[in-house]
A tleap script that builds the chain and sets N, CA, C and O, in Angstrom:
source leaprc.protein.ff14SB
mol = sequence {
  NMET LEU THR ASN LEU ILE LEU ILE THR ILE
  SER ILE ALA ASN ILE LEU ALA LEU TYR ALA
  VAL ASN PRO GLY SER LYS TYR ALA ILE TYR
  TYR TYR ALA SER ILE ILE LEU ILE LEU THR
  GLY LEU GLY LEU LEU VAL GLY ILE TYR ILE
  ILE LYS THR PHE MET GLY GLU PHE ILE GLN
  LEU GLY GLU SER CPRO
}
set mol.1.N position { 1.572 -6.717 6.276 }
set mol.1.CA position { 0.921 -7.911 6.767 }
set mol.1.C position { -0.066 -8.446 5.730 }
set mol.1.O position { -0.099 -9.646 5.459 }
set mol.2.N position { -0.854 -7.566 5.164 }
set mol.2.CA position { -1.822 -7.982 4.150 }
set mol.2.C position { -1.112 -8.493 2.899 }
set mol.2.O position { -1.578 -9.431 2.253 }
set mol.3.N position { 0.012 -7.874 2.564 }
set mol.3.CA position { 0.780 -8.310 1.396 }
set mol.3.C position { 1.260 -9.742 1.575 }
set mol.3.O position { 1.203 -10.538 0.637 }
set mol.4.N position { 1.729 -10.074 2.764 }
set mol.4.CA position { 2.191 -11.438 3.023 }
set mol.4.C position { 1.054 -12.437 2.897 }
set mol.4.O position { 1.239 -13.522 2.347 }
set mol.5.N position { -0.116 -12.082 3.400 }
set mol.5.CA position { -1.272 -12.971 3.299 }
set mol.5.C position { -1.669 -13.190 1.838 }
set mol.5.O position { -1.996 -14.307 1.437 }
set mol.6.N position { -1.637 -12.137 1.063 }
set mol.6.CA position { -1.976 -12.250 -0.358 }
set mol.6.C position { -0.962 -13.121 -1.080 }
set mol.6.O position { -1.341 -13.968 -1.888 }
set mol.7.N position { 0.331 -12.924 -0.798 }
set mol.7.CA position { 1.364 -13.727 -1.456 }
set mol.7.C position { 1.271 -15.202 -1.078 }
set mol.7.O position { 1.459 -16.073 -1.927 }
set mol.8.N position { 0.984 -15.484 0.175 }
set mol.8.CA position { 0.832 -16.884 0.595 }
set mol.8.C position { -0.382 -17.514 -0.084 }
set mol.8.O position { -0.323 -18.665 -0.517 }
set mol.9.N position { -1.476 -16.769 -0.177 }
set mol.9.CA position { -2.682 -17.282 -0.841 }
set mol.9.C position { -2.411 -17.584 -2.309 }
set mol.9.O position { -2.804 -18.636 -2.815 }
set mol.10.N position { -1.743 -16.668 -2.987 }
set mol.10.CA position { -1.416 -16.882 -4.401 }
set mol.10.C position { -0.449 -18.051 -4.560 }
set mol.10.O position { -0.569 -18.835 -5.502 }
set mol.11.N position { 0.505 -18.169 -3.646 }
set mol.11.CA position { 1.458 -19.280 -3.706 }
set mol.11.C position { 0.753 -20.624 -3.541 }
set mol.11.O position { 1.051 -21.577 -4.261 }
set mol.12.N position { -0.171 -20.699 -2.602 }
set mol.12.CA position { -0.915 -21.951 -2.399 }
set mol.12.C position { -1.756 -22.276 -3.627 }
set mol.12.O position { -1.858 -23.437 -4.022 }
set mol.13.N position { -2.355 -21.259 -4.229 }
set mol.13.CA position { -3.134 -21.487 -5.454 }
set mol.13.C position { -2.240 -22.000 -6.578 }
set mol.13.O position { -2.632 -22.897 -7.325 }
set mol.14.N position { -1.044 -21.435 -6.700 }
set mol.14.CA position { -0.106 -21.895 -7.733 }
set mol.14.C position { 0.356 -23.323 -7.478 }
set mol.14.O position { 0.494 -24.109 -8.415 }
set mol.15.N position { 0.596 -23.662 -6.220 }
set mol.15.CA position { 1.001 -25.027 -5.874 }
set mol.15.C position { -0.092 -26.016 -6.248 }
set mol.15.O position { 0.185 -27.054 -6.849 }
set mol.16.N position { -1.323 -25.701 -5.900 }
set mol.16.CA position { -2.437 -26.603 -6.223 }
set mol.16.C position { -2.660 -26.701 -7.726 }
set mol.16.O position { -3.003 -27.769 -8.233 }
set mol.17.N position { -2.467 -25.592 -8.444 }
set mol.17.CA position { -2.622 -25.633 -9.901 }
set mol.17.C position { -1.550 -26.506 -10.538 }
set mol.17.O position { -1.840 -27.288 -11.443 }
set mol.18.N position { -0.311 -26.375 -10.069 }
set mol.18.CA position { 0.753 -27.230 -10.597 }
set mol.18.C position { 0.480 -28.698 -10.313 }
set mol.18.O position { 0.703 -29.553 -11.169 }
set mol.19.N position { 0.005 -28.985 -9.133 }
set mol.19.CA position { -0.278 -30.372 -8.772 }
set mol.19.C position { -1.456 -30.923 -9.572 }
set mol.19.O position { -1.471 -32.106 -9.912 }
set mol.20.N position { -2.445 -30.077 -9.876 }
set mol.20.CA position { -3.602 -30.535 -10.658 }
set mol.20.C position { -3.205 -30.847 -12.100 }
set mol.20.O position { -3.727 -31.781 -12.708 }
set mol.21.N position { -2.277 -30.057 -12.640 }
set mol.21.CA position { -1.849 -30.272 -14.028 }
set mol.21.C position { -0.969 -31.508 -14.136 }
set mol.21.O position { -1.089 -32.280 -15.087 }
set mol.22.N position { -0.082 -31.696 -13.160 }
set mol.22.CA position { 0.852 -32.813 -13.207 }
set mol.22.C position { 0.839 -33.530 -11.854 }
set mol.22.O position { 1.706 -33.277 -11.017 }
set mol.23.N position { -0.143 -34.431 -11.626 }
set mol.23.CA position { -0.264 -35.037 -10.300 }
set mol.23.C position { 0.948 -35.878 -9.898 }
set mol.23.O position { 1.380 -35.802 -8.748 }
set mol.24.N position { 1.501 -36.665 -10.797 }
set mol.24.CA position { 2.698 -37.452 -10.485 }
set mol.24.C position { 2.556 -38.243 -9.202 }
set mol.24.O position { 1.523 -38.865 -8.953 }
set mol.25.N position { 3.599 -38.216 -8.389 }
set mol.25.CA position { 3.567 -38.949 -7.121 }
set mol.25.C position { 2.918 -38.093 -6.033 }
set mol.25.O position { 2.650 -36.907 -6.221 }
set mol.26.N position { 2.677 -38.737 -4.889 }
set mol.26.CA position { 2.045 -37.991 -3.797 }
set mol.26.C position { 3.012 -36.995 -3.167 }
set mol.26.O position { 2.579 -36.097 -2.445 }
set mol.27.N position { 4.304 -37.132 -3.423 }
set mol.27.CA position { 5.286 -36.205 -2.881 }
set mol.27.C position { 5.532 -35.009 -3.796 }
set mol.27.O position { 6.282 -34.101 -3.438 }
set mol.28.N position { 4.919 -34.999 -4.953 }
set mol.28.CA position { 5.113 -33.887 -5.895 }
set mol.28.C position { 4.618 -32.575 -5.310 }
set mol.28.O position { 5.205 -31.524 -5.566 }
set mol.29.N position { 3.551 -32.620 -4.531 }
set mol.29.CA position { 3.024 -31.377 -3.954 }
set mol.29.C position { 4.024 -30.767 -2.974 }
set mol.29.O position { 4.109 -29.544 -2.861 }
set mol.30.N position { 4.781 -31.607 -2.266 }
set mol.30.CA position { 5.810 -31.079 -1.361 }
set mol.30.C position { 6.943 -30.430 -2.156 }
set mol.30.O position { 7.485 -29.399 -1.759 }
set mol.31.N position { 7.287 -31.043 -3.271 }
set mol.31.CA position { 8.322 -30.486 -4.141 }
set mol.31.C position { 7.882 -29.129 -4.689 }
set mol.31.O position { 8.631 -28.155 -4.617 }
set mol.32.N position { 6.675 -29.068 -5.234 }
set mol.32.CA position { 6.157 -27.804 -5.766 }
set mol.32.C position { 6.044 -26.745 -4.668 }
set mol.32.O position { 6.370 -25.578 -4.888 }
set mol.33.N position { 5.587 -27.151 -3.500 }
set mol.33.CA position { 5.433 -26.204 -2.394 }
set mol.33.C position { 6.782 -25.636 -1.965 }
set mol.33.O position { 6.901 -24.435 -1.723 }
set mol.34.N position { 7.786 -26.485 -1.870 }
set mol.34.CA position { 9.097 -25.994 -1.438 }
set mol.34.C position { 9.681 -25.015 -2.442 }
set mol.34.O position { 10.211 -23.974 -2.055 }
set mol.35.N position { 9.591 -25.332 -3.714 }
set mol.35.CA position { 10.146 -24.440 -4.743 }
set mol.35.C position { 9.405 -23.105 -4.753 }
set mol.35.O position { 10.039 -22.049 -4.736 }
set mol.36.N position { 8.098 -23.137 -4.779 }
set mol.36.CA position { 7.322 -21.893 -4.892 }
set mol.36.C position { 7.443 -21.051 -3.630 }
set mol.36.O position { 7.538 -19.828 -3.724 }
set mol.37.N position { 7.442 -21.667 -2.457 }
set mol.37.CA position { 7.562 -20.882 -1.228 }
set mol.37.C position { 8.956 -20.287 -1.064 }
set mol.37.O position { 9.097 -19.188 -0.526 }
set mol.38.N position { 9.980 -20.990 -1.515 }
set mol.38.CA position { 11.333 -20.421 -1.500 }
set mol.38.C position { 11.407 -19.225 -2.435 }
set mol.38.O position { 11.961 -18.188 -2.070 }
set mol.39.N position { 10.859 -19.356 -3.630 }
set mol.39.CA position { 10.864 -18.229 -4.572 }
set mol.39.C position { 10.054 -17.049 -4.048 }
set mol.39.O position { 10.436 -15.896 -4.251 }
set mol.40.N position { 8.945 -17.325 -3.379 }
set mol.40.CA position { 8.140 -16.246 -2.802 }
set mol.40.C position { 8.919 -15.518 -1.711 }
set mol.40.O position { 8.909 -14.288 -1.654 }
set mol.41.N position { 9.589 -16.266 -0.853 }
set mol.41.CA position { 10.388 -15.661 0.205 }
set mol.41.C position { 11.530 -14.822 -0.348 }
set mol.41.O position { 11.786 -13.720 0.138 }
set mol.42.N position { 12.216 -15.339 -1.362 }
set mol.42.CA position { 13.293 -14.569 -1.987 }
set mol.42.C position { 12.750 -13.308 -2.649 }
set mol.42.O position { 13.376 -12.249 -2.592 }
set mol.43.N position { 11.596 -13.428 -3.268 }
set mol.43.CA position { 10.972 -12.252 -3.884 }
set mol.43.C position { 10.623 -11.183 -2.862 }
set mol.43.O position { 10.786 -9.990 -3.120 }
set mol.44.N position { 10.143 -11.614 -1.701 }
set mol.44.CA position { 9.837 -10.658 -0.637 }
set mol.44.C position { 11.099 -9.949 -0.149 }
set mol.44.O position { 11.111 -8.727 0.001 }
set mol.45.N position { 12.147 -10.712 0.094 }
set mol.45.CA position { 13.389 -10.119 0.594 }
set mol.45.C position { 14.003 -9.150 -0.414 }
set mol.45.O position { 14.380 -8.033 -0.062 }
set mol.46.N position { 14.097 -9.583 -1.659 }
set mol.46.CA position { 14.693 -8.739 -2.688 }
set mol.46.C position { 13.793 -7.550 -2.997 }
set mol.46.O position { 14.284 -6.441 -3.205 }
set mol.47.N position { 12.499 -7.765 -3.028 }
set mol.47.CA position { 11.562 -6.688 -3.328 }
set mol.47.C position { 11.599 -5.580 -2.289 }
set mol.47.O position { 11.572 -4.399 -2.635 }
set mol.48.N position { 11.662 -5.954 -1.025 }
set mol.48.CA position { 11.725 -4.952 0.035 }
set mol.48.C position { 13.011 -4.137 -0.085 }
set mol.48.O position { 12.989 -2.915 0.062 }
set mol.49.N position { 14.127 -4.810 -0.352 }
set mol.49.CA position { 15.406 -4.112 -0.495 }
set mol.49.C position { 15.376 -3.133 -1.676 }
set mol.49.O position { 15.832 -1.996 -1.557 }
set mol.50.N position { 14.844 -3.577 -2.800 }
set mol.50.CA position { 14.800 -2.725 -3.996 }
set mol.50.C position { 13.883 -1.529 -3.769 }
set mol.50.O position { 14.224 -0.410 -4.153 }
set mol.51.N position { 12.749 -1.744 -3.164 }
set mol.51.CA position { 11.817 -0.635 -2.914 }
set mol.51.C position { 12.434 0.380 -1.959 }
set mol.51.O position { 12.319 1.585 -2.183 }
set mol.52.N position { 13.090 -0.089 -0.894 }
set mol.52.CA position { 13.731 0.839 0.044 }
set mol.52.C position { 14.842 1.624 -0.653 }
set mol.52.O position { 15.007 2.817 -0.399 }
set mol.53.N position { 15.595 0.973 -1.518 }
set mol.53.CA position { 16.681 1.648 -2.226 }
set mol.53.C position { 16.130 2.715 -3.159 }
set mol.53.O position { 16.615 3.847 -3.158 }
set mol.54.N position { 15.131 2.372 -3.948 }
set mol.54.CA position { 14.564 3.350 -4.881 }
set mol.54.C position { 13.890 4.497 -4.144 }
set mol.54.O position { 14.052 5.654 -4.530 }
set mol.55.N position { 13.149 4.202 -3.105 }
set mol.55.CA position { 12.483 5.264 -2.362 }
set mol.55.C position { 13.487 6.168 -1.660 }
set mol.55.O position { 13.269 7.376 -1.564 }
set mol.56.N position { 14.571 5.605 -1.176 }
set mol.56.CA position { 15.605 6.409 -0.548 }
set mol.56.C position { 16.238 7.374 -1.532 }
set mol.56.O position { 16.521 8.522 -1.189 }
set mol.57.N position { 16.462 6.910 -2.766 }
set mol.57.CA position { 17.039 7.782 -3.791 }
set mol.57.C position { 16.051 8.870 -4.199 }
set mol.57.O position { 16.445 10.021 -4.387 }
set mol.58.N position { 14.782 8.523 -4.336 }
set mol.58.CA position { 13.801 9.523 -4.745 }
set mol.58.C position { 13.583 10.570 -3.660 }
set mol.58.O position { 13.409 11.752 -3.956 }
set mol.59.N position { 13.594 10.137 -2.416 }
set mol.59.CA position { 13.387 11.096 -1.325 }
set mol.59.C position { 14.583 12.035 -1.233 }
set mol.59.O position { 14.407 13.225 -0.971 }
set mol.60.N position { 15.795 11.526 -1.442 }
set mol.60.CA position { 16.990 12.383 -1.408 }
set mol.60.C position { 16.974 13.378 -2.555 }
set mol.60.O position { 17.389 14.525 -2.391 }
set mol.61.N position { 16.506 12.951 -3.698 }
set mol.61.CA position { 16.454 13.874 -4.850 }
set mol.61.C position { 15.451 15.000 -4.619 }
set mol.61.O position { 15.623 16.099 -5.145 }
set mol.62.N position { 14.415 14.737 -3.843 }
set mol.62.CA position { 13.377 15.716 -3.629 }
set mol.62.C position { 13.703 16.748 -2.571 }
set mol.62.O position { 12.993 17.745 -2.438 }
set mol.63.N position { 14.772 16.522 -1.812 }
set mol.63.CA position { 15.115 17.465 -0.739 }
set mol.63.C position { 15.704 18.751 -1.320 }
set mol.63.O position { 16.398 18.731 -2.337 }
set mol.64.N position { 15.414 19.855 -0.658 }
set mol.64.CA position { 16.018 21.120 -1.083 }
set mol.64.C position { 17.330 21.321 -0.322 }
set mol.64.O position { 17.431 20.937 0.843 }
set mol.65.N position { 18.327 21.913 -0.965 }
set mol.65.CA position { 19.650 22.065 -0.322 }
set mol.65.C position { 19.658 23.066 0.804 }
set mol.65.O position { 20.698 23.288 1.425 }
savepdb mol mol.pdb
quit
């Protein structure tokens, strides 16, 4: 839960930083928000899968026969 809050906070900071550097149109912030939030969501999904896979392999290696 805390990890999700931290990732959302960092994502919002990145969106605002991108918009501050390149203000463009008023819809640019929606474009930046959609791209960054999609990437954050994909990172969460893939990251959880990779961590579970690696931890599963390490736990199996540590078991005694």
